[in-house]
Structure formats: C-alpha cells, structure tokens
N, C-alpha and C positions, 0 to 999 in steps of 0.2 A: 315595222307597222303590222298590226294584227288586223285581220278581217274576220267578220262573222256574218254568215248568211242565215237569216231567220225566216223559215218557211212554214206555212200552214199546209197540212196534208191536202191532197187533191180531193175532188168530190167523191163522196162515199154513198153507198146504198143506204137509203133511209131505214131507220130501225124497224118501222112497221112492215117494211118489205123484206128486209134481211132476216128478221125474226131470230136474231142472235143478240148476245150481250153487246153493249156499246163498244167495248174494247175489241170485239171480233168482227165489227162491220167492215166489209171489203170495199174497195174502190168500185165505183160505178163504171160503166163503159165510158161515160163522159170524163170521169176522173182519170182514166188511163190515157185518153186522148189529150186532156189538159196537161198531164205530166210530160208526155212526149213533146208537145208543142213548147212547153216551158223549157225543157232540156235543150231544145234548139236555140232558144234565146240565151240561155246560159252559155252554151258553146260559142255563140257568135260574140258574146261579151268577154269570152275567155274566163268565165267564173268557174273555177275548178277547186272545190274544197278538198283539203287534205284528209278530212275525217267528217263523217256524218254521224251526229248524235241524234237518235230517233226514239220517239215515244214507242212503247210496246204495243200500241194499238195497230191492228192489222192494216188499216188504211195508211198509217204513217210509214210502216215498214215497206209496204208495197210501193208507196210513192218514192221512197229512197232507193229501192231496188231498181225501179224503172229509170230514175235519174242516173244512177251509177252505170247501168247497162248502156243507156243512150249516150252518156259522156265517155263511154269506153274506159271506165276506171275499174280498179280492182275492188271486188266485194269485201276485201279485208279492211276497207275504210269504214265499214258500217259498224256502229256500236248501238245496241238497243239498251236504253236506260230507263228502268222502271219508273223513276221519279219524274220523268218528263210527261207522263200521262196526265193530261188536264192540269198541268202546272201553272201556277199564277206567275205574274211577272217577277215577284220577289223570290219565288222558288227558282225561277230561271236565272235570276241575278246571282243567287247563292251558288247554283250549279256552275255558272260562268266563272265566278270568282274562285271556286275551289277546284274545278276540273278543266276548264276550257281556256282560261286566260293565256296559257303558255303556247297554245296552238297558233300556227301561222295563219291558217284559214280553215275554219270549221263551219259546218252547216248544222243547225238545229231544226229538226222537223217536228212540229208539235201541233197544238190546238189553240183555237180562240176561246176566250179573249186573251189568254195569257201571252201568246206569241206576239200579237199586235201590241199589247200593252208593254211588253218587254222592249220591243223595237222603239216605241215611243219613249220609254224610260232612258234608254241608252243615248238616243239622238236628240231628244227634246222636240221632235216632230210628232205630229199626230198621224197615226196609221190605223186603218181598219182593213184587215185582210179578208179578201174573198178566198174561197178554196183555191189552192195552188198559188196563193199569193206569196211573194218573197221580197225581202229587202236585204241587200248586202251593204254592210256598214264597215267603214274603215276607222280604226281607232286613231283619234287625234293625238298628237304628241306636241309637247312644248319643249323647245330647246332653250336652255338657260345658260348664260355665260357665267362661269364660276369666277371667283376673285383671281384665281391663278391664270385666267385666260382660256382654260379648257371649256369645252361645251359638254353638257350632259342633257339627257332627254328624260323628261318626266311624263309619265302616262297619266291620263285622267280617265275616270270611269263614268259615273253618271253624267249624261249629256256630253260625253267626251267622244262621241262617234259622229261621223258624217256619212251621208248616203252616197254610195257609189253606183248602185244599180237597184232598180225597183221594177217589179212586175206585179202590179196590183189590179189587173183587170182580166 
C-alpha cells in the first residue's frame, strides 16, 4: 500500500512586508511555530515520509527542512521540484503518476489551491487547506480472485485513496 502526505507550506511573510518576489517569500515567525507544532503531531501519529517533494518556493523548502529536522530524518530525503511551484491539481496528478507512484510514502509540500484540490481529487473528499495543513492518504487496493484461485491486487487512482491522518486547523 502506498501513502501520500499532501501539505501546504506554513504561514509566510506577506509579499508587501517581505518585499521580494513571491517565490522568495520566507516563513513568518508564526509559520516556523506552526511547522514545529505540526511535526510533533506527525511524530505522534508515526507519519514519516520516505521522501519529501517540495516546491522551489522558499516557504515550502523551509517548511520541509523544519519537518525533516524535527522528525530527526536525513536531509537527503528532500527533493526540490521546479514544477510543483503553484501547480494545479492536474499538474500534481501528472507528477504523481510519473514520479511518485512507486514510492512507499512521500510528502508533497506545495501551494493552494492546487494541493487542496489534488487531495480532493485523489480521495473524493472536499479539502480546504490552511497554512501548514496536511492530509495523509492511503491508496486503496482491490483484491480480486483469479480463475485459478490466486489473488491479485489492483490499484485505483482517482478517488482511490482514503484519509489516514489530517491536520487542517
């Protein structure tokens, strides 16, 4: 069974205060606190991604680095992916199908509305992520009995995931 954690980056400094391009906006002090608190929830639920795919936005990278540090994981699990910056749910689905599908448990850290809509697309549930919101989904499988009596598993994609863990407040 595959797991995917879909997270929105933590709270960032507003663009009119940061006075930098959107992609370069840093986390706010509150965003750092949010991420540390969220990492404690992840640790308590034993949610530990094998790999983190992250938007190249500074706020997404910083969110991932804090999570990795707080969970005491290795930084070599971090992958910055250019195409995740402001990706739509369909761009995220394409990324999942071509890059992520074989992973046991990955986390994608990105932006709204794409990340919320992607979680909804996979699970059939309606999600609206706040900053540092996250949902972990488990891929549903169907076991079918073959004519020869053996069992085989068929994976489903769209609406083929169920929620295991959510932190949306």
